[in-house]
TORLO-938464 format. One record per residue: x, y negated, z of N, C-alpha, C in turn. Coordinates in steps of 0.2 Angstrom, whole numbers, always signed. Each point is the difference from the previous one (the first is absolute). Example, Ala and Ser with C-alpha at 12.3 -4.5 7.8 and 13.67 -1.06 7.14 Angstrom:
2
<<+66; +28; +39>; <-4; -6; +0>; <+4; -6; +0>>;
<<-2; -5; -4>; <+4; -6; +1>; <-4; -5; +3>>;
***
This chain:
339
<<+407; -422; +690>; <+4; +6; -2>; <+7; -1; -1>>;
<<+5; +5; +2>; <+7; -1; +0>; <+3; -1; -7>>;
<<+5; -3; -1>; <+4; +0; -7>; <+3; +7; -1>>;
<<+2; +1; -6>; <+3; +6; -1>; <+7; -1; -3>>;
<<+5; +4; +0>; <+6; -1; -3>; <+0; +2; -7>>;
<<+1; -5; -4>; <-1; +1; -8>; <+7; +1; -3>>;
<<+6; -2; +3>; <+6; +1; -3>; <+5; +0; +6>>;
<<+5; +4; -1>; <+6; +0; +5>; <+6; +1; -4>>;
<<+5; -4; +2>; <+7; +1; -2>; <+5; +1; +5>>;
<<+3; +6; +0>; <+5; +2; +5>; <+7; -1; -2>>;
<<+5; -3; +4>; <+7; -1; -3>; <+5; +3; +5>>;
<<+5; +2; -3>; <+6; +2; +4>; <+6; +0; -4>>;
<<+6; -2; +3>; <+6; +0; -3>; <+5; +5; +3>>;
<<-4; +5; +4>; <+4; +5; +3>; <-3; +7; -3>>;
<<+2; +2; -5>; <-3; +6; -3>; <+6; +4; -4>>;
<<-2; +6; -1>; <+5; +5; -3>; <-4; +4; -5>>;
<<+3; +1; -6>; <-2; +4; -5>; <+4; +7; +0>>;
<<-3; +6; +1>; <+4; +6; +0>; <+2; +2; -7>>;
<<-5; +0; -4>; <+2; +2; -7>; <-5; -4; -5>>;
<<+3; -5; -3>; <-4; -4; -5>; <-4; +4; -5>>;
<<+3; +5; -2>; <-3; +4; -6>; <-7; +3; +3>>;
<<-1; +0; +6>; <-7; +3; +3>; <-5; -6; +2>>;
<<+2; -6; -1>; <-4; -5; +2>; <-6; -2; -5>>;
<<+2; +1; -6>; <-5; -3; -5>; <+1; -7; -2>>;
<<+5; -3; +3>; <+2; -7; -1>; <+1; -2; -7>>;
<<-2; -5; -3>; <+2; -3; -6>; <+5; -6; +1>>;
<<+5; -1; -4>; <+4; -6; +1>; <+0; -5; -5>>;
<<-1; -6; +2>; <-1; -6; -5>; <+7; -4; +0>>;
<<+3; +0; -6>; <+7; -3; -1>; <-1; -8; +1>>;
<<+5; -3; +2>; <+0; -7; +1>; <+1; -3; -7>>;
<<-1; -7; +0>; <+1; -4; -6>; <+7; +0; -2>>;
<<+1; -2; -6>; <+7; +0; -3>; <+1; -7; -3>>;
<<+5; -3; +2>; <+2; -7; -3>; <+3; +2; -7>>;
<<-3; -2; -5>; <+2; +2; -7>; <+7; -4; -2>>;
<<+1; -6; +3>; <+6; -3; -1>; <+6; +3; +2>>;
<<-1; +3; +6>; <+6; +3; +3>; <+0; +8; +1>>;
<<-6; +2; -1>; <-1; +8; +1>; <+0; +2; +7>>;
<<-1; -5; +4>; <+0; +1; +8>; <-7; +3; +2>>;
<<+0; +5; +3>; <-6; +3; +2>; <-2; -2; +7>>;
<<-7; -1; +2>; <-2; -3; +6>; <-2; +6; +5>>;
<<+3; +6; -2>; <-2; +6; +4>; <+3; -1; +7>>;
<<-3; +3; +6>; <+2; +0; +6>; <+0; +7; +3>>;
<<+4; +1; +5>; <+0; +7; +3>; <-6; +0; +4>>;
<<-4; +6; -1>; <-6; +1; +3>; <+1; +5; +6>>;
<<+3; +5; -1>; <+1; +5; +5>; <+5; +6; -3>>;
<<+3; +3; +4>; <+4; +6; -1>; <-4; +6; +3>>;
<<-2; +5; -3>; <-3; +6; +3>; <+5; +4; +4>>;
<<-2; +5; +4>; <+5; +4; +4>; <+4; +5; -5>>;
<<-2; +1; -6>; <+5; +3; -4>; <+5; -4; -4>>;
<<+0; -6; +2>; <+5; -5; -3>; <-2; -3; -6>>;
<<-6; +1; -2>; <-3; -4; -7>; <-1; -7; +2>>;
<<+3; -5; -4>; <-1; -7; +1>; <-5; -2; -5>>;
<<-5; -4; +3>; <-5; -3; -4>; <+0; -7; -1>>;
<<+1; -3; -6>; <+0; -7; -1>; <-5; -2; -5>>;
<<-2; -6; +1>; <-5; -3; -4>; <-4; -6; +3>>;
<<-5; -3; -3>; <-4; -5; +4>; <-4; +3; +5>>;
<<-3; +6; -1>; <-4; +3; +5>; <-1; +7; -2>>;
<<-2; +4; +5>; <-2; +7; -1>; <-8; +0; +3>>;
<<-4; +4; -4>; <-7; +0; +2>; <-3; +7; -1>>;
<<-5; +1; +4>; <-5; +6; -1>; <-7; -2; +1>>;
<<-4; +1; -5>; <-7; -2; +0>; <-4; +6; +0>>;
<<-5; +1; +5>; <-4; +5; +0>; <-7; -2; +1>>;
<<-5; +4; -1>; <-7; -2; +1>; <-2; -2; +7>>;
<<+4; +1; +5>; <-1; -1; +7>; <+4; -5; +3>>;
<<+6; -1; -2>; <+5; -5; +3>; <+6; -1; -6>>;
<<+3; -6; +2>; <+6; -2; -5>; <+6; -1; +5>>;
<<+6; +2; -3>; <+6; -1; +3>; <+5; -5; -4>>;
<<+3; -4; +3>; <+4; -5; -4>; <+7; -1; +4>>;
<<+6; +1; -3>; <+6; +0; +3>; <+4; -6; -4>>;
<<+2; -5; +4>; <+4; -5; -4>; <+6; -2; +5>>;
<<+4; -5; -2>; <+6; -2; +4>; <-2; -1; +8>>;
<<-6; -1; +1>; <-1; -2; +7>; <-2; +7; +4>>;
<<-3; +5; -3>; <-2; +6; +4>; <-6; +3; -4>>;
<<-3; +4; +4>; <-6; +4; -2>; <-7; -2; +2>>;
<<-4; -1; -4>; <-7; -2; +1>; <-5; +5; -2>>;
<<-5; +1; +4>; <-6; +5; -1>; <-6; -4; +0>>;
<<-4; +0; -6>; <-6; -4; +0>; <-6; +5; -1>>;
<<-5; -1; +4>; <-6; +4; -1>; <-6; -3; +3>>;
<<-6; +2; -2>; <-7; -2; +2>; <-3; +6; +4>>;
<<+0; +0; +6>; <-3; +6; +4>; <-7; +1; -2>>;
<<-4; -5; -2>; <-7; +1; -1>; <-1; +4; -7>>;
<<+5; +0; -5>; <-1; +3; -6>; <+1; +8; +1>>;
<<+3; +2; +5>; <+0; +7; +2>; <-7; +3; +1>>;
<<-5; -4; +2>; <-6; +2; +1>; <-6; -2; -4>>;
<<+1; -6; -3>; <-5; -2; -5>; <+2; -6; -5>>;
<<-2; +0; -6>; <+3; -5; -5>; <-1; -7; +2>>;
<<-5; -2; +4>; <-1; -7; +2>; <-2; -1; +7>>;
<<-3; +4; +3>; <-2; -1; +7>; <+6; +1; +5>>;
<<+0; -4; +5>; <+6; -1; +4>; <-1; +4; +7>>;
<<+6; +2; +2>; <+1; +4; +6>; <+1; -4; +6>>;
<<-4; +0; +5>; <+1; -4; +6>; <+2; +5; +6>>;
<<+3; +6; -1>; <+1; +5; +5>; <+8; +0; +0>>;
<<+3; -2; +6>; <+7; +0; +0>; <+3; +7; +0>>;
<<-4; +5; +2>; <+3; +7; +0>; <+0; +2; -7>>;
<<-4; -2; -5>; <+0; +2; -7>; <+6; -4; -3>>;
<<+2; -6; +2>; <+6; -4; -2>; <+6; +4; +2>>;
<<+0; +3; +6>; <+6; +3; +2>; <+1; +7; -4>>;
<<-6; +3; -1>; <+1; +6; -4>; <+2; -1; -7>>;
<<-2; -5; -3>; <+3; -2; -7>; <+7; -1; +0>>;
<<+3; -4; +5>; <+7; -2; +1>; <+4; +7; +1>>;
<<-3; +4; +5>; <+4; +6; +1>; <+0; +5; -6>>;
<<-5; +0; -4>; <+0; +3; -6>; <+5; -2; -5>>;
<<+1; -7; -1>; <+5; -3; -4>; <+7; +2; +2>>;
<<+1; -1; +6>; <+7; +1; +3>; <+2; +8; -1>>;
<<-5; +4; +1>; <+2; +7; -1>; <+1; +2; -7>>;
<<-4; -3; -4>; <+1; +1; -7>; <+7; -2; -3>>;
<<+2; -6; +3>; <+6; -3; -2>; <+6; +5; +3>>;
<<-1; +2; +6>; <+5; +4; +3>; <+1; +7; -5>>;
<<-5; +2; -2>; <+0; +6; -5>; <+4; -2; -6>>;
<<+0; -6; -2>; <+4; -2; -6>; <+6; -3; +1>>;
<<+3; +2; +6>; <+7; -2; +1>; <+1; -7; +3>>;
<<-5; -4; +2>; <+0; -6; +3>; <+1; +1; +8>>;
<<+4; -4; +3>; <+1; +0; +7>; <+0; -7; +3>>;
<<-4; -1; +5>; <+0; -7; +3>; <-4; +1; +6>>;
<<+0; -5; +5>; <-4; +0; +6>; <-6; -3; -1>>;
<<-6; +3; -1>; <-6; -3; -1>; <-3; -5; +6>>;
<<+3; +1; +6>; <-3; -4; +5>; <+4; -6; +1>>;
<<+6; -1; -2>; <+4; -6; +0>; <+0; -4; -6>>;
<<-3; +3; -5>; <-1; -4; -7>; <-4; -6; +2>>;
<<+1; -5; -4>; <-4; -6; +1>; <-6; -1; -4>>;
<<-5; -3; +2>; <-6; -2; -4>; <+2; -6; -3>>;
<<+1; +0; -7>; <+2; -7; -4>; <-6; -3; -3>>;
<<-6; +4; +0>; <-6; -3; -3>; <-6; +4; +3>>;
<<-5; -4; +1>; <-7; +3; +2>; <-5; -4; -3>>;
<<-5; +3; -3>; <-6; -4; -2>; <-6; +3; +4>>;
<<-4; -4; +3>; <-6; +1; +3>; <-6; -2; -3>>;
<<-5; +4; -1>; <-6; -1; -4>; <-6; +2; +3>>;
<<-5; -4; -2>; <-7; +1; +2>; <-5; +0; -7>>;
<<-4; +5; +0>; <-5; +0; -6>; <-7; -2; +4>>;
<<-3; -4; -4>; <-6; -3; +3>; <-5; +0; -6>>;
<<-6; +2; +1>; <-6; -1; -4>; <-2; -7; +1>>;
<<+0; -4; -6>; <-3; -7; +1>; <-6; -1; -5>>;
<<-3; -6; +2>; <-7; -1; -3>; <+1; -2; -8>>;
<<+5; -3; -2>; <+0; -2; -7>; <+6; +3; -4>>;
<<+0; +0; -6>; <+6; +2; -4>; <+6; -4; +2>>;
<<+5; +3; +0>; <+6; -3; +3>; <+2; -7; -4>>;
<<-1; +0; -6>; <+1; -6; -4>; <-4; -6; +3>>;
<<-5; +1; +3>; <-5; -6; +2>; <+3; -3; +7>>;
<<+5; +3; +2>; <+3; -3; +6>; <+6; -5; -1>>;
<<+1; -1; -7>; <+5; -4; -2>; <+0; -7; +3>>;
<<-6; -4; +0>; <+0; -6; +4>; <+2; +0; +7>>;
<<-2; +5; +4>; <+2; +1; +7>; <+8; +0; +0>>;
<<+3; +5; -4>; <+7; +1; +1>; <+4; -7; -3>>;
<<-3; -3; -4>; <+3; -6; -3>; <+0; -6; +6>>;
<<-4; +1; +5>; <-1; -5; +5>; <+5; +2; +6>>;
<<+3; +6; +0>; <+5; +2; +5>; <+7; -1; -2>>;
<<+4; -3; +4>; <+7; -1; -2>; <+5; +4; +5>>;
<<+3; +4; -3>; <+4; +5; +4>; <+6; -4; +3>>;
<<+2; +2; +6>; <+5; -3; +4>; <+7; +2; -2>>;
<<+5; -4; -1>; <+7; +1; -1>; <+0; +5; -6>>;
<<-3; -1; -6>; <+1; +4; -5>; <+2; -4; -6>>;
<<+3; +4; -5>; <+3; -4; -6>; <-5; +2; -6>>;
<<-3; +5; +0>; <-5; +2; -6>; <-7; +1; +3>>;
<<-4; -3; -4>; <-7; +1; +1>; <-3; +2; -7>>;
<<-4; +5; -1>; <-3; +2; -6>; <-7; +2; +0>>;
<<-4; -3; -5>; <-7; +2; -1>; <+0; +4; -6>>;
<<-3; +6; +0>; <-1; +3; -6>; <-7; +3; +0>>;
<<-3; +3; -6>; <-7; +1; +0>; <-3; +4; +5>>;
<<+4; +4; +3>; <-3; +5; +5>; <+4; -1; +7>>;
<<+3; -5; +1>; <+3; +0; +7>; <+4; -7; +1>>;
<<+4; +0; +6>; <+3; -5; +2>; <+7; +2; +4>>;
<<+5; -4; -1>; <+6; +2; +3>; <+4; -6; +3>>;
<<+2; +0; +6>; <+5; -5; +3>; <+6; +4; +3>>;
<<+6; -2; -3>; <+5; +4; +2>; <+7; -4; -1>>;
<<+5; +3; +3>; <+7; -2; -2>; <+4; +7; +0>>;
<<+7; -1; +0>; <+4; +6; -1>; <-1; +5; +6>>;
<<-2; -2; +6>; <+0; +3; +6>; <-7; +2; +3>>;
<<-5; -3; -3>; <-6; +0; +4>; <-6; -1; -6>>;
<<-5; +4; +1>; <-6; -1; -5>; <-6; +2; +3>>;
<<-6; -4; -3>; <-7; +2; +2>; <-3; +0; -7>>;
<<-4; +6; -1>; <-3; +1; -7>; <-7; +2; +2>>;
<<-5; -3; -4>; <-7; +3; +0>; <-1; +2; -8>>;
<<-3; +6; -1>; <-2; +1; -7>; <-5; +6; +0>>;
<<-2; +1; -6>; <-6; +5; -2>; <+4; +7; +0>>;
<<-1; +4; +5>; <+3; +6; +0>; <-3; +5; -5>>;
<<-7; -1; -2>; <-3; +5; -5>; <+3; -2; -7>>;
<<+1; -6; -1>; <+3; -1; -7>; <+7; +2; -1>>;
<<+4; -1; +6>; <+7; +3; +0>; <+0; +7; -2>>;
<<-5; +4; +3>; <+0; +7; -1>; <-4; +2; -6>>;
<<-3; -5; -3>; <-4; +2; -6>; <-6; +4; +2>>;
<<-3; -1; +6>; <-6; +4; +2>; <-5; -5; +2>>;
<<-6; +3; +1>; <-5; -5; +3>; <-5; +5; +4>>;
<<-2; -2; +6>; <-4; +4; +4>; <-7; -3; +1>>;
<<-1; -5; -3>; <-7; -4; +1>; <+1; -5; +5>>;
<<+6; -1; +3>; <+1; -6; +5>; <+5; -4; -2>>;
<<+1; -6; +3>; <+5; -4; -1>; <+6; +1; +6>>;
<<+5; +3; -2>; <+5; +2; +5>; <+6; -5; -1>>;
<<+1; -4; +6>; <+6; -4; +0>; <+5; +3; +4>>;
<<+7; -1; -2>; <+5; +2; +4>; <+4; -6; +3>>;
<<+2; -1; +6>; <+4; -5; +3>; <+6; +3; +2>>;
<<+6; -2; -3>; <+7; +3; +2>; <+4; -5; +4>>;
<<+3; +2; +5>; <+6; -4; +3>; <+6; +4; -2>>;
<<+5; -4; -3>; <+6; +3; -2>; <+6; -3; +4>>;
<<+3; +4; +3>; <+7; -2; +4>; <+5; +3; -4>>;
<<+4; -4; -4>; <+4; +3; -5>; <+7; +1; +1>>;
<<+3; -2; +6>; <+7; +1; +2>; <+0; +2; +7>>;
<<+6; +4; +1>; <+1; +3; +7>; <-1; -5; +6>>;
<<+4; -6; -1>; <+0; -5; +5>; <-7; -3; +1>>;
<<-5; +0; -5>; <-6; -3; +1>; <-5; +6; +3>>;
<<+1; +6; -1>; <-3; +5; +3>; <+2; +0; +8>>;
<<+6; -1; +1>; <+2; +0; +7>; <-3; -6; +4>>;
<<+0; -6; -4>; <-2; -6; +3>; <-8; +0; +1>>;
<<-3; +2; -4>; <-8; +0; +0>; <-2; +6; +4>>;
<<+2; +6; -1>; <-2; +6; +4>; <+3; +2; +6>>;
<<+6; -3; +1>; <+4; +1; +6>; <+2; +7; +1>>;
<<+1; +3; -6>; <+3; +7; -1>; <+3; +1; -6>>;
<<+4; +6; -1>; <+4; +0; -6>; <+1; +8; -2>>;
<<-3; +4; +3>; <+1; +7; -2>; <-7; +4; +1>>;
<<+0; +6; -3>; <-6; +4; +0>; <-2; +2; +7>>;
<<+5; +3; +4>; <-3; +1; +7>; <-3; -5; +4>>;
<<+3; -6; -1>; <-3; -6; +3>; <-7; -2; -3>>;
<<-1; +1; -6>; <-6; -1; -4>; <-5; +5; +3>>;
<<+1; +6; +1>; <-4; +5; +2>; <-2; -2; +7>>;
<<+4; -2; +4>; <-1; -2; +7>; <-5; -5; +1>>;
<<+1; -5; -4>; <-5; -6; +0>; <-7; +1; -2>>;
<<+0; +4; -6>; <-7; +3; -2>; <-4; -5; -4>>;
<<-6; +2; -3>; <-4; -4; -4>; <-3; -6; +3>>;
<<-2; +0; +6>; <-3; -5; +3>; <+4; -6; +1>>;
<<+7; +1; +1>; <+5; -5; +0>; <+1; -3; -7>>;
<<+0; +4; -5>; <+0; -3; -7>; <-5; -4; -2>>;
<<-6; +2; +3>; <-6; -4; -2>; <+0; -7; +3>>;
<<+3; -1; +6>; <+1; -6; +3>; <+5; -4; -4>>;
<<+5; +3; -2>; <+5; -4; -4>; <-3; -2; -7>>;
<<-3; +4; -3>; <-4; -1; -6>; <-4; -6; +1>>;
<<-5; +0; +5>; <-4; -5; +1>; <+3; -7; +2>>;
<<+5; +0; +4>; <+4; -6; +2>; <+3; -3; -6>>;
<<+3; +4; -4>; <+4; -2; -6>; <-4; -4; -5>>;
<<-6; +3; -1>; <-5; -3; -5>; <-3; -6; +3>>;
<<-1; +0; +6>; <-3; -6; +3>; <+5; -6; +0>>;
<<+6; +2; +2>; <+5; -5; +0>; <+3; -3; -6>>;
<<+0; +5; -5>; <+4; -3; -6>; <-5; -1; -6>>;
<<-7; +2; +1>; <-4; -2; -6>; <-6; -4; +3>>;
<<-4; +3; +4>; <-6; -4; +2>; <+1; -6; +5>>;
<<+5; +1; +5>; <+2; -6; +4>; <-5; -5; +2>>;
<<-6; +3; +2>; <-5; -4; +3>; <-3; -5; -5>>;
<<+0; +1; -6>; <-3; -5; -4>; <-2; +3; -7>>;
<<-4; -3; -4>; <-2; +2; -7>; <+0; -6; -4>>;
<<+5; -1; -4>; <+1; -6; -4>; <+0; -6; +5>>;
<<-5; -5; -1>; <+0; -5; +5>; <-6; +1; +5>>;
<<-3; +6; +0>; <-5; +2; +5>; <+3; +3; +6>>;
<<-3; -1; +6>; <+2; +3; +6>; <-2; +7; +0>>;
<<+4; +5; +3>; <-2; +7; +0>; <-6; +1; +4>>;
<<-4; +4; -3>; <-7; +2; +3>; <+1; +3; +7>>;
<<-4; -1; +4>; <+0; +4; +7>; <-3; +7; -2>>;
<<+4; +5; +2>; <-2; +7; -2>; <-2; +4; +6>>;
<<-6; +1; +0>; <-3; +5; +6>; <+1; +7; -3>>;
<<+5; +3; +2>; <+1; +7; -3>; <-4; +5; +4>>;
<<-4; +4; -3>; <-4; +5; +4>; <+4; +7; -1>>;
<<+2; +3; +6>; <+4; +6; -1>; <-4; +6; -2>>;
<<+3; +5; -3>; <-3; +6; -2>; <-5; +3; +5>>;
<<+3; +1; +6>; <-4; +3; +6>; <-6; -4; +2>>;
<<+1; -7; -1>; <-6; -4; +2>; <-6; +1; -6>>;
<<+2; +1; -6>; <-5; +2; -5>; <-3; +6; +1>>;
<<+4; +5; +2>; <-3; +7; +2>; <-5; -1; +5>>;
<<+2; -3; +6>; <-5; -1; +5>; <-6; -4; -1>>;
<<+0; -5; -5>; <-6; -3; -2>; <-4; +4; -4>>;
<<+2; +4; -4>; <-4; +5; -4>; <-3; +5; +5>>;
<<+4; +3; +5>; <-3; +5; +4>; <-6; -4; +4>>;
<<+1; -6; +3>; <-5; -3; +4>; <-6; -1; -5>>;
<<+0; -2; -6>; <-5; -1; -4>; <-4; +6; -1>>;
<<+3; +6; -1>; <-3; +6; -1>; <-4; +3; +7>>;
<<+3; -2; +5>; <-3; +1; +7>; <-7; -4; +0>>;
<<+0; -6; -3>; <-6; -4; +1>; <-5; +2; -5>>;
<<+2; +2; -6>; <-5; +2; -5>; <+2; +6; -4>>;
<<-5; +4; -2>; <+1; +6; -3>; <+1; -1; -8>>;
<<-3; -6; -2>; <+0; -1; -7>; <+3; -8; -1>>;
<<+4; +0; -6>; <+2; -7; -1>; <+6; -3; +3>>;
<<+3; +5; +4>; <+6; -3; +4>; <+6; -1; -4>>;
<<+1; +4; -5>; <+6; -2; -5>; <-2; -6; -4>>;
<<-6; -1; -2>; <-1; -6; -4>; <+1; -6; +4>>;
<<-2; +0; +6>; <+1; -6; +5>; <+7; -1; +1>>;
<<+4; +6; +1>; <+7; -1; +1>; <+3; -3; -6>>;
<<-1; +2; -6>; <+2; -3; -6>; <-1; -8; +0>>;
<<-6; -2; +2>; <-2; -7; -1>; <+4; -4; +5>>;
<<+2; +3; +6>; <+4; -4; +5>; <+7; -1; -3>>;
<<+2; +3; -5>; <+7; +0; -2>; <+1; -4; -7>>;
<<+5; -3; -1>; <+2; -3; -6>; <+4; +5; -4>>;
<<+1; +0; -7>; <+4; +4; -3>; <+8; -1; +2>>;
<<+1; -6; +3>; <+7; -1; +2>; <+1; +4; +7>>;
<<-5; +2; +3>; <+1; +3; +7>; <-1; +7; -1>>;
<<-3; +3; -5>; <-2; +7; -1>; <+1; +2; -7>>;
<<+5; +4; -1>; <+1; +3; -7>; <-4; +6; -1>>;
<<+0; +2; -6>; <-4; +6; -2>; <+3; +6; +4>>;
<<+7; +1; -1>; <+3; +5; +4>; <-1; +0; +7>>;
<<+0; -5; +3>; <+0; -1; +7>; <-7; +2; +2>>;
<<-6; -2; -3>; <-6; +2; +1>; <-1; +7; +0>>;
<<+3; +3; -5>; <+0; +8; -1>; <+3; +3; +6>>;
<<+5; -2; +3>; <+4; +3; +6>; <-4; -1; +6>>;
<<-3; -6; +1>; <-4; -2; +6>; <-6; +5; +0>>;
<<-4; +1; -6>; <-5; +4; +0>; <+1; +8; +2>>;
<<+6; +2; -2>; <+3; +6; +1>; <+1; +1; +8>>;
<<+3; -5; +3>; <+2; +0; +7>; <-6; +0; +4>>;
<<-6; -3; -2>; <-6; -1; +3>; <-4; +6; +0>>;
<<+2; +5; -5>; <-4; +6; -1>; <-6; +0; -5>>;
<<+1; -5; -5>; <-6; +0; -5>; <+1; +5; -5>>;
<<-5; +3; -2>; <+1; +6; -5>; <+1; -3; -7>>;
<<+3; +4; -4>; <+3; -2; -7>; <-5; -3; -4>>;
<<-6; +3; -1>; <-5; -3; -5>; <-2; -7; +2>>;
<<+0; -2; +7>; <-2; -6; +2>; <+6; -5; -1>>;
<<+6; +2; +1>; <+6; -4; -1>; <+0; -2; -7>>;
<<-1; +5; -5>; <+1; -1; -7>; <-5; -6; -2>>;
<<-6; +1; +3>; <-6; -5; -2>; <+2; -7; +2>>;
<<+2; +0; +6>; <+2; -7; +3>; <+6; -3; -3>>;
<<+5; +4; -2>; <+6; -3; -4>; <-2; -3; -6>>;
<<-5; +3; -4>; <-2; -2; -6>; <-4; -7; +1>>;
<<-4; +0; +5>; <-3; -6; +2>; <+5; -6; +1>>;
<<+5; +2; +4>; <+5; -5; +2>; <+4; -3; -6>>;
<<+1; +4; -5>; <+4; -2; -6>; <-5; -5; -4>>;
<<-6; +2; +0>; <-5; -5; -3>; <+0; -6; +3>>;
<<+0; +0; +7>; <-1; -6; +4>; <+7; -5; -1>>;
<<+5; +3; -1>; <+7; -3; -1>; <-1; -4; -6>>;
<<-2; +4; -5>; <+0; -3; -7>; <-5; -6; +0>>;
<<-6; +1; +3>; <-5; -6; +0>; <+3; -6; +3>>;
<<+4; +1; +6>; <+2; -5; +4>; <+6; -4; -5>>;
<<+4; +4; -3>; <+5; -3; -4>; <-3; -5; -6>>;
<<-6; +2; -2>; <-3; -4; -6>; <-3; -6; +2>>;
<<+0; -1; +7>; <-3; -6; +3>; <+5; -6; +0>>;
<<+6; +2; +0>; <+6; -5; +1>; <+3; -3; -6>>;
<<+0; -6; +0>; <+3; -4; -6>; <+8; +2; +1>>;
<<+3; +3; -6>; <+7; +2; +1>; <+5; -6; -1>>;
<<-3; -6; -1>; <+5; -6; +0>; <+0; -4; +6>>;
<<-4; +1; +5>; <-1; -5; +5>; <+4; +2; +6>>;
<<+1; -4; +5>; <+4; +1; +6>; <-3; +6; +4>>;
<<-6; +1; +0>; <-3; +5; +4>; <+3; +7; -2>>;
<<+1; +1; -6>; <+2; +6; -2>; <+8; +1; +2>>;
<<+3; -6; -1>; <+7; +1; +2>; <+1; +1; +7>>;
<<-4; -3; +5>; <+0; +2; +7>; <-2; +7; +1>>;
<<-5; +2; -3>; <-2; +7; +1>; <+5; +5; -2>>;
<<+3; -1; -6>; <+6; +4; -2>; <+6; +0; +5>>;
<<+1; -6; +2>; <+6; -1; +5>; <-2; +5; +6>>;
<<-6; -1; +3>; <-2; +4; +6>; <+0; +7; -2>>;
<<-2; +2; -6>; <+0; +7; -1>; <+7; +3; +0>>;
<<+5; -3; -4>; <+7; +2; -1>; <+3; +0; +7>>;
<<-1; -5; +4>; <+4; -1; +6>; <-3; +5; +5>>;
<<-6; +2; +0>; <-3; +5; +4>; <+2; +7; -1>>;
<<+0; +1; -7>; <+2; +7; -2>; <+7; +2; +0>>;
<<+4; -5; -1>; <+7; +1; +0>; <+4; -2; +6>>;
<<-2; -5; +4>; <+4; -3; +5>; <-3; +1; +7>>;
<<-6; -2; +1>; <-4; +0; +6>; <+0; +7; +3>>;
***
């Protein structure tokens, strides 16, 4: 499954404010040196009516996007997915474009003028949500065995892992706990953060929204996978050699279930489930496969419950402290987020 855009920051130093009184901007004054009385205010902009705005920054925070103006220029920050759902991610570039167009039009109404097509992408976060077998905290030994490449900060915390520097970051964490919700499943989010414009251009080979639309989500998936593979997994797990991963594609799984149903009228789904490991087949994927094969709702529901029980039983057989679990978790995370 493709990654989704979790955060975008758009920057330009070529902008005009027609009437600052219509923008909704707040101005934060600069610090003052009490020994001299000197203010650290900088000139932020002058609107078309001649009003000069000085301070450390001017900002506008809304429930859909944020605007920040400082001595360098104007920055717009937003999460396109939150326009559609509080935590599920959007992997449709047309929807991303609609969100950006909405923000641009909304700002134009409020007296902001800038070229949305030549403004630069100064940050982009790419994310994947994956249902995993264990509570996220139980992956701590796995993440402890991985050493991020060219990073200054590595952090373990109860429900996640981060490897990062000022320009680049990779984070895995419990999305349900962040949102204070629980759906009955263990939902892990893996984020790739490109935090500076030069890094965006170096890694993605693009720097504007039109070029982002052109490349599309499949391209972002390649970048996401390559980046995690290069900077985090790097063909090894601690001192263990990376497992050989035979990845079965979604279409292959659909074809296997179709073939089993043609061979037998009863028990095809149970046999299909037995062929797969939990790393190769998630609950959500099994549900989609059965829909694509044309299995009726009541049969789908019954078999999903059976598969949840099977996953739980399999997990109870594994000693959580041994190398077997570490290798299983490695294969699971690698397969679900990178392969």
